[in-house]
N, C-alpha and C positions, 0 to 999 in steps of 0.2 A: 842178247840185248843188254846193254849196260844199264846199271841202276841209275835212276834219276839223281842228279846231284843234290846233296842235302843242303837245304837253305837255312842259314843261321838266322835265328830270330833273337832280337834284343830282349833282355828281361824287362818286364813291365815296370814302367817308372812309378814311383810313389806319388800319389795325388798331392799336388801342392795346394796350399790354402788359397782359396780364390780371393783375389783382390777386387775391390769395388770402386767405381768412379764416385766423384763427389755427388753427382746427381742421384746415383743409386743409393748412396748412404742416406741422403736426405729423404728419399722416398721410403726407405726401410724404417726410418725413425719418425715419420710424420704422424703415425697413429698415436704414439706416446707424446710427441712434441709437435703439436699442430702449427706452432709459430716458427718452427725451425726453417731457416733460409740458407741458401748456399753462401751468401755473404757472411752470415754469422759463423758458419763452419770455417770459412777463410779467416775471419777475425780471430777465432780461437787459435788458428795456426800462427797468425801474426803475433799473438801473445805467448807463443812458445809452449802452448798446452798440447798441441798436436804436431806430429812430424810424419806425415804420410810420405810414402815413397813416390818419387817422380819418374816418369818415363823419359826417354831421350827427347821426346817432343814437349816435355814440360807438364804433362797431365798428371794430376794427383791420383794415386792408387792407395786405397785404404784396406789394410789387413783386418781380419776379425778382431785382433787385439786393439787396433786403432779405433774400430767402431765401438768396442766395449769401453774404451777409455772415454770416447766422446759421450757415450750414454751416461757414464758416471759423472762427467763434468756437468752435463745438462740437468741431471737429477739433483746434484748438489746445489746448483743454482736455483732450481725450481722449488725443491722441497725444504732446503735449509737456508736459502738466501745468502749463501757464502759468496764473498767477493772473489774475483779470479786470483788475487794474490794468495788468499788462504787456500783455495782449491789447488793451486800450483804446489804449495807446500805439502798439502796432504798427499798429492800424487807422487811427489818426490820421496816422501817417507814410506810409501807403500810399494811393495814389489809388483811387477807386472802380473804375477799369478794372483796376487790378492786383488788387484784391480779387476781382473777378469772375473774372479769369483764374486766380487761385490756386484758387478754389473749384471751377472747372471742370476742373482738372487731376486725373487719377486719383491716388488717395491713395498708391499704391505708388511712383509716380514723384515726387510732390510732397513726400513726407514728409521732413523734415529733423530729425534728432535733435539736441537741444541739450544739451550737458553744462552742469551748473550751475557748474562750475569747469573751468579749462583744465588739460590735462595738461602744458602747457609749464611752463617754470620759473616759480616763484611770483614775483609782482611786489611783494608787500607782506609785511612781517614785523611781528610784534607782540610786545611784552614780555608776561610773565605778568600784570602788572598791567592792561595793555590788554585782554587776553583776558578776565580776570575782570570788568572793568568793562563790556565790551560784551555778554558772554553771561550775566552774573549767575550764573556757575557757582560752586559750592562749591570752595574750594581743595583740599579733601581729594579731591574727585572728579577734579580735574585730575591730582593726584598718582597716583591709582589708574590713570588712563588711561595715564600714563607707565610705571607699574610693569608693566602688562600689555601694553605695546607698541602701544597703540591710537594714541597720539601720541608723537612723539619730541622735537621741537624741535631747535634748533641752538644750540650754545654759542658765543657771540661775546664776547670781552673779559670773560669771567667772568659774563656774563648769558645767560640762555636766551631764544631768540626762537622764535616759532611762525609758520608761514606762514598764508596765508589759508584754505587747505584745513583745516589743523589747528584753526584758530579755529572754522570751521563744524562740524567734528566735535565740538568741545566744546559748541557751541550745541545740536546735535542730541542729544547724550548728556544734557545738562542737562534737556531735555524728557523724555527717557526716564526720567531719575532720578525724575521726579515720580510715576512708576508703580512705583517700587521697583527699577528696573534699575540695577545697579551696574557698576563697571569689569570685574569678573571675568566678568559675564554677557556682556560684549561680545567675548570671545575668539572666540566662534563667528562674529561678523561679520568679525573680523580674519582668521580662517582662510579664510573664504569669499572675502574680497577678495584674499587672497594667491593662491588657486587661480585666480581669474578673471584676475588680472594675469599670471600665468604663462602661461595659455592665450592671451591676447591677444598676449603677447610672442612666443610661438611662431609665431603667425600672421604677424606683421609684422616679425619680427627682421631679415630680410635688408634690407628697405627702411629700417628705422631705423638700420642700421649703414652705409648707403650714404654715399659721399663726395660724392655729388651733392646740393647744397643743396635743389634743387627737389624731388628725390625724397624727401629727408628731410622736407621741409615737408608734402608730400602724405601721407607715412606718419603724421605726427603728427595731421593732420586725420582720417585714416582711423581712427587709434587712438581719438580722441575720439568719433567716430561709433560705433565698435564698443562703446566703453564705455557710451555712452548707450543703445544698443540692448540691451546685456546688462543694464543697470539696469532698463530697461522690462520685459524678459522676466522678470527676477527678481521685479519688482513683480507682474506678472500671475500668476506661479506662487504667490506668497504670497497674493494675493487669492483665488485658487482654493481653496487649502488653508484659509484663514480662513473662507470661506463654509461649508465642511463643519463647522467648529467652531460657527459662529453658528447654523446650521440643524440 
């Protein structure tokens, strides 16, 4: 009796990374991002932030790297309020490995609060004419802001100069003025800012007064971080109260 013919078996294939449909991606991220919609994921693709693979039939397939990138984008939007233009620049400057590592790090460990301006000494100063040209503000509005102490400026050689923070204050108030908000209405913002500054000063005063340059540097960085956290908290409280008004 002849031996049974030997059957050749193929070597087991290496498991490929499983790709997910756009619906599956949304479902996987809903717990962390309850407002995430399929249309928003598509919009991010339209903005060239995501490039999922397409099947011959045109269906999107997202790899684990694509999902990690999406999670990073959504967290930067939610936690740091970064516009898509800035997020795109950050993603371009980061390697895919770094993006995956960032996305995999727990949010409470990874989160870095970013102030829009530094609490360190201002590096740029502008004349009133420069501020008006860049912000398109009404000169009467700027005068109001000075009258109510919202901006102060600095007198040098008979001319008043404004730092970069005051310039951005003028820009923001100019936008509010479109809705009828005037200088006198902004005293509530100024009072709130004064109270927050006093609180943060109490927290970090010993370190800020230290003669050790390294300790002072760390204290300034902590001050910026606390200021950004406080701003985020204030934003969340405002959103909560505005929801009650809107609904």
